[in-house]
C-alpha positions in Angstrom: 12.8 -37.0 -31.3 9.8 -38.1 -33.6 12.4 -39.4 -36.1 13.7 -41.6 -33.0 10.1 -42.9 -32.5 10.0 -43.4 -36.6 13.2 -45.5 -36.0 11.5 -47.7 -33.0 8.4 -48.1 -34.6 10.4 -49.2 -38.2 12.7 -51.4 -36.5 9.8 -53.4 -34.7 7.7 -53.4 -37.6 10.6 -55.3 -39.5 11.0 -58.0 -36.7 7.2 -58.2 -36.6 7.4 -59.0 -40.3 10.0 -61.5 -39.7 8.2 -63.1 -36.7 5.0 -63.7 -39.4 7.1 -65.1 -41.7 8.6 -67.4 -39.3 5.0 -68.5 -38.1 3.9 -68.2 -41.7 6.7 -71.0 -42.4 6.0 -73.4 -39.6 7.7 -71.9 -36.4 5.5 -72.1 -33.1 4.6 -69.0 -31.2 6.5 -70.5 -28.5 9.6 -70.5 -30.3 9.3 -67.0 -31.0 7.8 -65.6 -28.0 11.0 -64.1 -27.0 11.8 -62.4 -30.1 7.9 -61.5 -29.8 8.4 -59.8 -26.4 11.4 -57.7 -27.7 8.9 -56.4 -30.8 6.3 -55.9 -27.9 9.3 -54.1 -25.7 10.1 -51.7 -28.6 6.4 -50.9 -29.2 6.1 -49.9 -25.6 9.5 -47.9 -25.8 8.3 -45.9 -28.7 4.9 -45.2 -27.1 7.1 -44.0 -23.9 9.3 -41.7 -26.2 6.4 -40.5 -27.7 4.7 -39.5 -24.2 8.1 -38.1 -22.7 8.4 -35.6 -25.9 4.6 -34.4 -26.1 5.4 -33.5 -22.2 8.4 -31.9 -22.8 8.4 -30.0 -25.9 12.0 -28.6 -27.2 12.0 -24.6 -27.3 12.7 -23.5 -30.5 16.3 -22.9 -31.4 17.0 -19.2 -32.3 20.1 -17.8 -34.5 23.5 -16.9 -32.7 24.7 -13.3 -32.9 28.0 -13.1 -34.3 
């Protein structure tokens, strides 16, 4: 599950970088608001996932007997 959090954070960071580049290139915050909202939602989802994983640890996998 940690890898899922890393993936979500990575996607959010890449989109945020694109938003920042667009702002630097002359786009307005209002124009990019829907995209920024998605970045914010991804970050919230990542935090919720991390909290859920911490609250519900997965028991260790045991070896099967042949």
